[in-house]
Each structure stands twice: as structure tokens, then as C-alpha cells.
C-alpha positions as a printed Julia matrix, in Angstrom:
657×3 Matrix{Float64}:
   4.5   -34.05  -57.54
   3.71  -31.83  -54.56
   4.62  -28.35  -55.76
   4.58  -26.68  -59.23
   7.92  -25.4   -60.44
   6.69  -21.81  -60.31
   6.18  -22.05  -56.55
   9.65  -23.19  -55.58
  10.43  -19.66  -54.39
   8.35  -20.27  -51.25
  11.03  -22.76  -50.08
  14.5   -21.93  -48.67
  17.21  -21.59  -51.34
  19.13  -24.57  -49.93
  16.4   -27.11  -50.8
  15.17  -25.65  -54.11
  17.64  -27.67  -56.32
  16.66  -30.92  -54.6
  12.94  -30.19  -55.09
  13.47  -29.31  -58.72
  15.38  -32.55  -59.33
  12.63  -34.47  -57.58
   9.88  -32.91  -59.73
  11.76  -33.52  -62.96
  12.41  -37.15  -62.04
   8.74  -37.5   -61.18
   7.81  -36.21  -64.62
  10.33  -38.52  -66.25
   8.85  -41.41  -64.34
   5.34  -40.39  -65.34
   6.31  -40.01  -68.99
   8.08  -43.34  -68.99
   5.04  -44.96  -67.4
   2.79  -43.57  -70.13
   5.04  -44.7   -72.9
   6.08  -48.03  -71.47
   4.29  -51.22  -72.5
   6.02  -54.38  -71.26
   6.88  -56.72  -74.15
   5.83  -59.92  -72.47
   2.91  -58.94  -70.16
  -0.47  -57.33  -70.66
  -0.59  -53.88  -69.03
  -3.15  -51.02  -68.63
  -3.45  -48.47  -71.42
  -1.64  -45.11  -71.23
  -4.98  -43.28  -71.2
  -5.99  -45.12  -68.06
  -2.62  -44.39  -66.5
  -2.97  -40.71  -67.39
  -6.37  -40.59  -65.74
  -4.89  -42.32  -62.71
  -2.04  -39.82  -62.58
  -4.47  -36.92  -62.85
  -6.42  -38.37  -59.95
  -3.24  -38.79  -57.94
  -2.28  -35.2   -58.65
  -5.72  -34.04  -57.52
  -5.37  -36.04  -54.33
  -1.91  -34.63  -53.68
  -3.05  -31.05  -54.3
  -5.98  -31.53  -51.93
  -3.64  -32.98  -49.33
  -1.28  -30.07  -49.82
  -4.21  -27.69  -49.32
  -5.15  -29.44  -46.11
  -1.56  -29.18  -44.87
  -1.41  -25.52  -45.84
  -4.71  -24.93  -44.06
  -3.35  -26.56  -40.92
  -0.18  -24.48  -41.03
  -2.16  -21.3   -41.6
  -4.52  -22.14  -38.73
  -1.53  -22.57  -36.43
  -0.05  -19.3   -37.69
  -3.37  -17.49  -37.23
  -3.6   -18.84  -33.67
  -0.05  -17.63  -33.0
  -1.04  -14.2   -34.37
  -3.98  -14.04  -32.0
  -1.9   -15.14  -28.99
   0.91  -12.74  -29.83
  -1.54   -9.9   -30.44
  -3.28  -10.55  -27.11
   0.05  -10.61  -25.29
   1.2    -7.35  -26.92
  -2.15   -5.7   -26.18
  -1.8    -6.76  -22.54
   1.74   -5.36  -22.44
   0.55   -2.1   -23.99
  -2.33   -1.84  -21.51
   0.01   -2.55  -18.6
   2.58   -0.08  -19.97
  -0.02    2.68  -20.3
  -1.17    2.04  -16.72
   2.44    2.19  -15.48
   3.04    5.4   -17.44
  -0.05    6.92  -15.81
   1.09    5.84  -12.33
   4.6     7.18  -12.91
   3.27   10.52  -14.16
   1.02   10.76  -11.1
   4.0     9.95   -8.87
   6.08   12.62  -10.62
   3.29   15.19  -10.19
   3.06   14.28   -6.5
   6.81   14.74   -6.0
   6.72   18.05   -7.91
   3.94   19.29   -5.61
   5.88   18.06   -2.58
   9.0    19.87   -3.83
   7.02   23.09   -4.19
   5.64   22.78   -0.66
   9.07   21.97    0.8
  10.74   24.85   -1.04
   8.09   27.23    0.27
   8.66   25.87    3.77
  12.41   26.38    3.41
  11.87   29.98    2.27
   9.53   30.68    5.21
  11.93   29.11    7.71
  14.81   31.11    6.25
  12.78   34.32    6.7
  11.84   33.39   10.27
  15.46   32.59   11.12
  16.6    35.89    9.64
  13.99   37.76   11.71
  14.98   35.93   14.89
  18.65   36.65   14.28
  17.89   40.34   13.73
  15.8    40.42   16.94
  18.6    38.72   18.84
  21.15   41.2    17.57
  18.92   44.16   18.51
  18.29   42.69   21.97
  22.04   42.27   22.48
  22.6    45.93   21.57
  19.88   47.06   24.02
  21.37   44.86   26.75
  24.77   46.43   26.24
  23.26   49.93   26.5
  21.3    49.01   29.65
  24.36   47.52   31.29
  26.41   50.6    30.42
  23.78   52.87   31.99
  23.6    50.64   35.06
  27.36   50.67   35.47
  27.38   54.47   35.4
  24.48   54.71   37.89
  26.06   52.13   40.16
  29.36   53.96   40.16
  27.67   57.26   40.98
  25.55   55.76   43.78
  28.52   53.97   45.27
  30.4    57.26   45.34
  27.4    58.97   46.99
  27.14   56.16   49.58
  30.82   56.5    50.33
  30.49   60.29   50.62
  27.49   60.02   52.91
  29.19   57.45   55.1
  32.22   59.73   55.49
  30.0    62.78   56.07
  27.98   61.01   58.78
  31.21   59.84   60.39
  32.64   63.37   60.34
  29.48   64.9    61.81
  29.22   62.29   64.52
  32.86   62.83   65.41
  32.45   66.62   65.44
  29.33   66.34   67.56
  31.54   64.73   70.16
  33.72   67.85   70.37
  35.71   68.02   67.18
  37.67   71.05   66.09
  35.25   72.0    63.32
  32.18   72.07   65.55
  32.01   75.88   65.49
  31.71   75.95   61.69
  29.01   73.27   61.68
  27.07   75.02   64.45
  26.65   77.99   62.19
  25.07   75.79   59.44
  21.31   76.32   59.21
  20.62   73.6    56.63
  22.19   70.7    54.78
  23.59   72.85   52.02
  25.43   75.01   54.53
  26.64   71.91   56.38
  28.01   70.45   53.14
  29.65   73.8    52.41
  31.28   73.78   55.87
  32.65   70.28   55.22
  33.98   71.37   51.84
  35.65   74.42   53.41
  37.15   72.14   56.03
  38.53   70.02   53.12
  36.71   67.02   54.48
  34.66   66.62   51.29
  35.21   67.65   47.71
  32.91   70.03   45.92
  31.66   67.25   43.58
  30.93   64.98   46.53
  29.01   67.71   48.3
  27.09   68.41   45.1
  26.14   64.72   44.75
  24.82   64.66   48.36
  22.86   67.89   47.82
  21.34   66.54   44.57
  20.33   63.34   46.31
  18.78   65.36   49.17
  16.78   67.44   46.69
  15.57   64.3    44.89
  14.65   62.65   48.2
  12.85   65.76   49.39
  10.73   65.79   46.26
   9.84   62.14   46.83
   8.94   62.86   50.49
   6.59   65.6    49.46
   4.79   63.27   47.1
   4.64   60.29   49.48
   4.11   61.82   52.98
   3.03   65.4    52.38
   5.63   66.99   54.64
   7.09   70.38   53.6
  10.39   70.39   51.78
  12.0    72.51   54.47
  11.66   69.7    56.97
  14.75   68.13   55.51
  16.99   71.07   56.35
  16.91   71.24   60.17
  19.54   73.59   61.65
  20.89   71.56   64.51
  23.62   68.93   63.91
  21.58   66.0    65.13
  18.94   66.6    62.52
  21.61   66.97   59.81
  23.13   63.63   60.82
  19.66   62.09   60.7
  19.1    63.61   57.29
  22.43   62.26   56.04
  21.62   58.88   57.55
  18.27   58.88   55.79
  20.0    59.94   52.59
  22.51   57.14   53.07
  19.65   54.67   53.46
  18.01   56.16   50.39
  21.21   55.92   48.37
  21.78   52.32   49.45
  18.15   51.53   48.63
  18.59   53.09   45.19
  21.82   51.15   44.7
  20.13   47.92   45.76
  17.13   48.67   43.52
  19.42   49.46   40.59
  21.3    46.21   41.08
  18.07   44.26   41.4
  16.76   45.89   38.25
  20.02   45.06   36.47
  19.68   41.46   37.62
  16.08   41.34   36.43
  16.99   42.93   33.1
  19.87   40.5    32.69
  17.62   37.53   33.5
  14.95   38.78   31.11
  17.57   39.25   28.4
  19.06   35.83   28.97
  15.61   34.23   28.78
  14.8    36.13   25.62
  18.23   35.34   24.19
  17.8    31.65   25.0
  14.32   31.66   23.45
  15.54   33.3    20.25
  18.54   31.0    20.04
  16.27   28.0    20.52
  13.94   29.28   17.83
  16.89   29.79   15.49
  18.29   26.36   16.34
  15.0    24.55   15.82
  14.27   26.65   12.74
  17.59   25.6    11.21
  16.88   22.01   12.16
  13.45   22.14   10.52
  14.98   23.82    7.48
  17.61   21.08    7.29
  14.91   18.42    7.51
  12.89   20.22    4.84
  15.95   20.39    2.58
  16.64   16.69    3.17
  13.02   15.89    2.36
  13.31   18.08   -0.75
  16.44   16.2    -1.82
  14.66   12.88   -1.24
  11.67   14.09   -3.27
  14.03   15.19   -6.06
  15.67   11.76   -5.98
  12.28   10.04   -6.15
  11.24   12.28   -9.01
  14.47   11.52  -10.88
  13.94    7.78  -10.34
  10.34    8.09  -11.52
  11.51   10.07  -14.57
  13.97    7.29  -15.4
  11.3     4.62  -14.94
   8.9     6.65  -17.06
  11.46    6.93  -19.85
  12.13    3.16  -19.8
   8.43    2.3   -19.6
   7.61    4.73  -22.42
  10.32    3.18  -24.61
   9.01   -0.32  -23.86
   5.46    0.88  -24.62
   6.6     2.36  -27.93
   8.41   -0.89  -28.78
   5.29   -2.95  -28.0
   3.12   -0.6   -30.05
   5.49   -0.85  -33.02
   5.68   -4.63  -32.56
   1.88   -4.86  -32.6
   1.73   -2.86  -35.83
   4.42   -5.06  -37.42
   2.62   -8.19  -36.23
  -0.63   -6.96  -37.75
   1.13   -6.28  -41.06
   2.84   -9.69  -41.05
  -0.34  -11.56  -40.2
  -2.33   -9.69  -42.85
   0.37  -10.41  -45.44
   0.36  -14.11  -44.57
  -3.43  -14.15  -44.78
  -3.35  -12.56  -48.24
  -0.66  -15.01  -49.39
  -2.67  -17.94  -48.03
  -5.78  -16.67  -49.77
  -3.88  -16.32  -53.04
  -2.37  -19.83  -52.69
  -5.77  -21.31  -51.91
  -7.26  -19.62  -54.96
  -4.39  -20.82  -57.2
  -4.69  -24.36  -55.83
  -8.4   -24.29  -56.59
  -7.73  -23.15  -60.13
  -5.21  -26.02  -60.55
  -7.74  -28.53  -59.28
 -10.32  -27.15  -61.7
  -7.87  -27.53  -64.58
  -7.0   -31.1   -63.6
 -10.66  -31.99  -63.24
 -11.47  -30.48  -66.62
  -8.59  -32.38  -68.26
  -9.63  -35.6   -66.6
 -13.24  -35.14  -67.67
 -12.18  -34.33  -71.22
 -10.08  -37.5   -71.44
 -12.87  -39.65  -70.09
 -15.49  -38.21  -72.44
 -13.46  -37.9   -75.64
 -10.66  -40.53  -75.91
 -12.45  -43.76  -75.08
 -12.6   -45.03  -78.69
  -9.12  -43.9   -79.54
  -7.81  -45.63  -76.45
  -9.3   -48.93  -77.57
  -8.05  -48.55  -81.11
  -4.57  -47.44  -80.18
  -3.84  -49.69  -77.23
  -5.87  -52.75  -78.03
  -2.64  -54.72  -78.76
   0.16  -55.26  -76.26
   2.85  -54.12  -78.69
   2.82  -51.75  -81.68
   5.73  -51.91  -84.01
   7.5   -48.71  -84.83
   9.55  -48.26  -87.96
  12.61  -46.1   -87.66
  15.36  -46.43  -90.2
  18.72  -47.26  -88.69
  17.28  -47.52  -85.2
  17.24  -50.38  -82.72
  14.03  -49.02  -81.1
  11.27  -51.43  -82.2
   8.59  -50.89  -79.51
   6.9   -48.32  -77.24
   8.81  -49.86  -74.32
  12.11  -49.16  -76.06
  10.96  -45.6   -76.76
  10.11  -45.11  -73.09
  13.51  -46.46  -72.06
  15.29  -44.18  -74.51
  13.29  -41.11  -73.47
  13.93  -41.79  -69.8
  17.7   -42.0   -70.31
  17.69  -38.9   -72.53
  15.64  -36.78  -70.13
  17.89  -37.66  -67.19
  21.06  -36.9   -69.18
  19.63  -33.51  -70.2
  18.64  -32.79  -66.59
  22.12  -33.78  -65.33
  23.69  -31.42  -67.86
  21.38  -28.51  -66.96
  21.64  -29.02  -63.22
  25.32  -29.97  -63.4
  24.45  -32.79  -61.0
  26.86  -35.74  -60.68
  24.08  -37.77  -59.06
  21.77  -37.4   -62.1
  24.64  -38.09  -64.53
  25.43  -41.26  -62.61
  21.72  -42.21  -62.71
  21.65  -41.73  -66.51
  24.69  -44.03  -66.9
  23.07  -46.65  -64.69
  19.82  -46.45  -66.74
  21.72  -46.87  -70.03
  23.62  -49.85  -68.6
  20.37  -51.39  -67.4
  18.85  -50.97  -70.87
  21.78  -52.69  -72.55
  22.03  -55.57  -70.11
  18.3   -56.04  -69.9
  17.89  -56.23  -73.66
  20.51  -58.93  -73.91
  19.13  -61.02  -71.06
  15.43  -60.45  -71.86
  14.72  -58.85  -68.48
  12.06  -56.24  -67.65
  14.22  -53.2   -68.44
  11.5   -50.64  -67.6
  11.07  -52.1   -64.13
  14.79  -51.62  -63.49
  14.66  -48.05  -64.87
  11.59  -47.31  -62.79
  13.32  -48.76  -59.72
  16.41  -46.63  -60.27
  14.33  -43.46  -60.75
  12.04  -44.25  -57.8
  15.08  -44.89  -55.57
  16.58  -41.53  -56.61
  13.24  -39.75  -56.08
  12.8   -41.34  -52.64
  16.34  -40.38  -51.74
  15.71  -36.77  -52.84
  12.37  -36.71  -51.01
  14.04  -37.93  -47.86
  16.78  -35.29  -48.11
  14.22  -32.55  -48.81
  11.99  -33.65  -45.94
  14.96  -33.92  -43.59
  16.23  -30.47  -44.57
  12.78  -28.92  -44.45
  11.86  -30.63  -41.16
  15.14  -29.72  -39.48
  14.97  -26.12  -40.72
  11.36  -25.73  -39.59
  12.23  -27.26  -36.24
  15.31  -25.03  -35.92
  13.37  -21.91  -36.9
  10.58  -22.76  -34.49
  12.88  -23.64  -31.56
  15.21  -20.66  -32.13
  12.31  -18.23  -32.36
  10.6   -19.63  -29.26
  13.88  -19.75  -27.32
  14.76  -16.14  -28.19
  11.24  -15.06  -27.29
  11.45  -16.91  -23.95
  14.89  -15.4   -23.35
  13.56  -11.87  -23.99
  10.48  -12.49  -21.82
  12.5   -13.85  -18.91
  15.1   -11.06  -19.18
  12.38   -8.4   -19.16
  10.66  -10.12  -16.24
  13.94  -10.2   -14.25
  14.52   -6.5   -14.96
  11.0    -5.65  -13.77
  11.38   -7.78  -10.63
  14.79   -6.21   -9.9
  13.28   -2.74  -10.25
  10.48   -3.7    -7.85
  12.99   -5.15   -5.35
  15.16   -2.01   -5.49
  12.14    0.25   -4.97
  10.78   -1.8    -2.06
  14.23   -2.11   -0.42
  14.84    1.64   -0.67
  11.38    2.41    0.73
  11.86   -0.09    3.61
  15.26    1.42    4.5
  13.76    4.9     4.45
  10.9     3.79    6.71
  13.33    2.2     9.17
  15.35    5.4     9.33
  12.16    7.38    9.94
  11.1     4.93   12.69
  14.51    5.27   14.38
  14.24    9.07   14.22
  10.7     8.96   15.63
  11.75    6.65   18.47
  14.65    8.96   19.31
  12.28   11.92   19.29
   9.84   10.03   21.56
  12.65    9.33   24.03
  13.7    12.95   24.04
  10.08   14.03   24.45
   9.6    11.71   27.46
  12.82   12.96   29.05
  11.8    16.57   28.49
   8.37   15.93   30.01
   9.92   14.3    33.09
  12.24   17.28   33.54
   9.3    19.67   33.15
   7.29   17.74   35.75
  10.21   17.86   38.19
  10.7    21.62   37.72
   6.93   22.21   38.07
   6.87   20.24   41.32
   9.8    22.24   42.73
   8.2    25.52   41.63
   4.89   24.64   43.26
   6.6    23.59   46.51
   8.56   26.85   46.59
   5.4    28.86   45.84
   3.45   27.17   48.64
   6.18   27.9    51.17
   6.87   31.44   49.95
   3.2    32.36   49.78
   2.67   31.17   53.38
   5.65   33.27   54.49
   4.38   36.33   52.61
   0.84   36.0    53.96
   2.17   35.55   57.49
   4.34   38.67   57.12
   1.44   40.62   55.63
  -0.75   39.66   58.6
   1.96   40.89   61.01
   2.3    44.23   59.16
  -1.46   44.73   59.17
  -1.59   43.99   62.89
   1.21   46.5    63.59
  -0.53   49.13   61.46
  -3.79   48.61   63.31
  -2.12   48.93   66.7
  -0.13   52.07   65.74
  -3.03   53.71   64.0
  -5.37   53.11   66.93
  -2.8    54.38   69.39
  -1.85   57.59   67.6
  -5.47   58.26   66.86
  -6.26   58.64   70.56
  -6.58   62.21   71.79
  -6.16   61.65   75.56
  -2.58   60.49   75.67
  -0.84   61.12   79.04
   2.5    62.16   77.51
   3.85   64.01   74.55
   4.01   61.18   72.02
   6.26   61.31   68.95
   3.44   61.55   66.51
   5.72   62.71   63.69
   7.98   59.69   64.02
   4.95   57.48   64.49
   3.42   58.86   61.35
   6.64   58.12   59.48
   6.62   54.54   60.77
   2.99   54.13   59.8
   3.77   55.44   56.32
   6.69   53.08   56.01
   4.54   50.14   57.17
   1.88   51.08   54.67
   4.53   50.97   51.93
   5.62   47.57   53.23
   2.01   46.39   53.29
   1.57   47.52   49.7
   4.79   45.77   48.64
   3.77   42.57   50.43
   0.32   42.63   48.9
   1.8    43.28   45.46
   4.36   40.53   46.03
   1.69   37.98   46.94
  -0.35   38.95   43.88
   2.67   38.72   41.55
   3.73   35.43   43.13
   0.22   34.0    42.63
   0.05   35.24   39.05
   3.46   33.73   38.3
   2.39   30.4    39.79
  -0.85   30.35   37.81
   0.99   31.24   34.61
   3.62   28.54   35.23
   0.91   25.94   35.94
  -1.03   26.94   32.82
   2.1    26.83   30.67
   3.04   23.43   32.09
  -0.45   22.02   31.44
  -0.52   23.37   27.88
   2.95   22.01   27.1
   2.05   18.65   28.68
  -1.05   18.45   26.46
   1.01   19.27   23.37
   3.57   16.63   24.35
   0.8    14.04   24.8
  -0.61   14.83   21.34
   2.83   14.77   19.76
   3.68   11.49   21.52
   0.45    9.85   20.34
   1.04   11.08   16.79
   4.63    9.86   16.68
   3.72    6.49   18.24
   1.01    6.03   15.6
   3.51    6.96   12.88
   5.96    4.4    14.28
   3.24    1.74   14.28
   2.22    2.33   10.67
   5.78    2.74    9.39
   6.92   -0.49   11.12
   3.95   -2.3     9.64
   4.64   -0.96    6.15
   8.36   -1.75    6.46
   7.58   -5.33    7.55
   5.21   -5.78    4.62
   7.81   -4.36    2.24
  10.49   -6.73    3.59
   8.12   -9.66    3.13
   7.23   -8.53   -0.38
  10.93   -8.04   -1.16
  11.71  -11.59   -0.01
   8.83  -13.0    -2.08
   9.84  -10.98   -5.14
  13.48  -12.03   -4.7
  12.33  -15.66   -4.6
  10.29  -15.06   -7.77
  13.33  -13.49   -9.42
  15.49  -16.48   -8.46
  12.92  -18.78  -10.02
  12.79  -16.69  -13.2
  16.61  -16.58  -13.27
  16.71  -20.38  -13.07
  14.24  -20.54  -15.96
  16.34  -18.05  -17.93
  19.5   -20.1   -17.29
  17.73  -23.2   -18.59
  16.52  -21.3   -21.67
  20.03  -19.97  -22.36
  21.53  -23.46  -22.03
  18.9   -24.9   -24.37
  19.42  -22.0   -26.83
  23.16  -22.65  -26.84
  22.59  -26.3   -27.74
  20.04  -25.42  -30.44
  22.42  -22.87  -32.0
  25.18  -25.51  -32.06
  22.85  -27.85  -33.97
  21.14  -25.34  -36.27
  23.71  -22.6   -36.96
  26.64  -23.76  -39.06
């Protein structure tokens, strides 16, 4: 007897009837053994057998306690292992949650920086566009003014050319010579030409206005009186008109040169602003792309954080449930151990009481092999017959209560054995005992098989499902790592390609700059030599003229007025040449400085980008290697998972009906 009837509820419902039948048969066998005294052989007394049975029960209970202790030790070890694993998972999950939160905070900060950069770039682009629009309006106004001035000067040049032609023709004996001879100044000469219908009033007015403007300039530059312009004779008037024609053409040329300079300046400014707008939009596009990438990373991190947090919550709940289960099992084991101890105490007390108190009665009652029993109308004449009868009756009652065909059949076989054994003089109790022992052994075997198979099935199914869950989770984690590393590697390769393209463009731009700088320097060297040579010639001419006209003892009436005009003109040329050399030198120095500064910036940018390429290539290579290793790990885990699933399928076919 291994388990009391009151503890059958600890076993699965399927085996409880078999255990109950086994315990009842064991009791029947024990009772029959106590009562049975073979008719023809000397046997031990029932008291001795009872003491033996009590000792056997004590031994069985102790053995059961040892088995329960072993099972509980294994369960406690499983609790510790499972608790350690869950604690590790929780620790890892908390660390991952912290890393993901830090990554999210980093991307949020990056998004803020990129958004601020986009706003600044948008403002700069708007300002540049407004400046470009304003510059275009100014350029239109300047060109309009130039067109008007050019038209007016061209008309004046045409008028002067016709006026000079008319005067030169009249000086040769033309019909209008008498009218021109009466002209004392340019105004009167222009009036004579208007009266002769050779010029229009507006044309004459334009020439007169130009003469007045030129006269004012002469006063400021040379110091001659304004009246010197209005000589009365025709030759002087022609000279005046010729000078005015030169002045008008000079003004026209200067206006056109100024228009060209203004146009060039505008085009340079326009190109600069357009480049700034273009590069600003490019930078803004890159910033927006980076912002989108940061948003995508943040979203991925948010998703990972949600999954990791859920897994962490599941592990935390699992740890709490495990703690509750293990504590419950510990309390149950403690209660069972206490109850088993109480049972052992009771058995020991009973055994001690029998030994101390029934020795004399045992000798008196069981000193003879057989004791006759008197029962009217009964065929039972001995304790052996009583034992046989009680055994058959107990089994019939048990068969009726349990509604068991096997027990009913056993009762019939016992009754048949009693009848046949009595007639033949055989040991009937031995046959009955053999039948009961065979049935008990059969039941024990069925119970052990059912219990062993169920325990094995429960153990294998639980371990297989746990392995399945572990491998599935491990594959999901490895897949997430592979996806992250692959995406990062692809991004790095794109960045390396962009950096290499930028380096190529930078090298090409630097080569073009170097070529332009070389051509500029060559042109400057040649032009400066020409300017300095011309300046030396002008200075030499000025020195010769100045020394000559400064002499007082000249042998003829020299044209000092004309000489003074030439000297003044040469002085203007000298000033222009000097100014031109200075401007040319300043332009060259500025171009050289700008080229050197840009070259330095290009060198720094090239070094920076090359270093970025180096590190990004290295990181990409490491990521590819890690991805390959992780993919190999995932393949190995997948193979293990496939094996677990195949084994689980076979176990379920065996264990699940």
C-alpha cells in the first residue's frame, strides 16, 4: 500500500480507479493473510504477521518520502534554473529598453536640429530670392537709363558729325559762308545752321548743352576761361565741334563700358545668388532626407521598444507566477512531509502497542494450528475457511461498488478455487492469494505504465514547448539584428558612394580653379608689363614736353597753349595708367588670395570626406561580416527549431489522443 485513499486526488483522474482497486485488493490480501491458517502446515501467528505488515508499511512510507523528496529536489532545482533564466531575461530586457529609449532620445534631438536647420535654410533661401529679385529690378532700371543715354549720345554724335561736315564744306566756299562768318560763338553758329535748315532746333540744343557741360569740365580740369570755347572764326568753331564730337564719343564709349561693367557685375551677383539658392535647396533637401531617416529610425526604435517592453512585462509576470507556483509546491511538500511523519508515528505507536501488550494473548490464541469455529448451518469450520469466505465477499462487494468486470471475474475465480480446493484437499488460500496477487501486480503495472507514460509525456511536451518558444524568440531576435545591420550597412554604402562622388567633383573643381588661376596670372603678368611700359613712355613724354615748354629762351613762337593741353591730356593718361596698374595688381592679389583660401578649404573638405569614407567603409565591412555571422547563427537555430518541431509532432502523436 503506497498511498492512503484520502490522497488519491494528487493523481490524474484516469489512474485513480486503478489505484483504488489496487489498495482495496491489498487490504483484502492483508486481511486474508491475518485470518488464514493453513489446515495442514504450521504457520506464523496473525499478531506476528500484523507486526510484519506494520513494518512493511513503515518501510513503504519511508520509501515514498524519499521518492517525494527526490521529486521535490528536482522541482526546486528547476525553479531555481527557471528563476535565474527569467531574471537574466528581465535584466537583458531592461538594458535593451534603456538603450532603445536612449536611441529614441538621440533621434528626437537629431530631428530637432535638422528641423531648425531646415527652417534656417528656408529663411536664407527666401532672403536670397528676394535679393535676386531686387537686383533684377535694379538691373532693368539701369539698362533703361543706359538705353536712353546711349540714344541721346548717338543722336548728338550724329548731329556733331553732320555739323562738322557742313562747316568744313562751307569753309571751302559754300553758299552759307556769309551767315556763318557773322557768328561770334558756337551758339550763333548753331543758330545759323538751324536757320539754314541744316540742323533742327533740338539737335542744335543738344550740341549747345554738350558744349556747356564740356566747358564746365574744362574749367575744372585745365583752368581755362569758359569763353575760350566760343571763338568767333569758323576754324575754331570746327575745332570746338570736333572736340565736342570726341567728348560725345568718349561719353558714349564710357557709358557703354559702364553698362558692360554693370551687366557683368549683375551677372556675377545673379550667378552667386542663384548658386546660393541652389546649394541652399540642396542642403535643405539633404536635411529633410536626414530628418525623414531619423523619423524612420525613431519609429523603428519605438516599435522595438514596444515589443521589448511587452516581452519584459511577460517575463516579469512569468517570474511572479513561477514564484507563486514554487512556493505553493513547497507548502504542499511540507504538508505532505508532515502528514507522512504523523502516519509513521501512528504506525510506530501501533506496532509498539502490539509488541508490548498482546504477547500473552498471541500465545494463548494462536498456540494451536487450527481453532474450531461453531456456526449453525455453516460449512465454515476453520479460520482458513473464514479467510477464504471474507476474501471472496470483499472482492464481490468491491466489484459491485466499482462496477468492475475484472473484479467480478476475480470473485468468481476465487469462489471456484475455494470449491475445487476443498474437494481435492489443496491449499485454497495459496490459490486465492495467487489470484489476488496476480490482479494486484497487473493493476500496479497498469498504474505504473500510465503514470510513467504521463509523466514522461508531460515532461517531454513541456520541455519541447519551452525549447520551441526559446528557439522562436531567438530567431526573431537574430532576424531583428540582421535587419538592423543590413539597413545600416546599406545606408553606409550609399553615404560612401555620395562622398566619393563629392570627392570627384571637388577634385574636378579644384583642377578647373587651378587652370583658371594659371591663365589669370599669365594674363596679369603680360598686361602689367604692357601697362608699366606704357606708363614709362608717358612719363618720358611728359618730362620732355614739360622741360621744353618750361624754357624761356625759345627761338620761335611756340604753341604753348596746345602744348599745355597735350601735357594735361598726358597727365590724365598717366593717372589712368597708374590707376590701372594699381587696380590690376589689387585684382591679381585678391584673385590669388581667394584661390589660396578656396584651395585650403577644398583640402580640408577632401581630407574630412576621405576620412569619413574610410570609417564608413570599415563600419560597413564589419556590419556585413556580423550580418553573415548572425545569419549563420540564425540558420543553426532554425535547424534546431525544425528538429524540436519534428520531435514535438512525434511526441504529440504518442501522448495526445
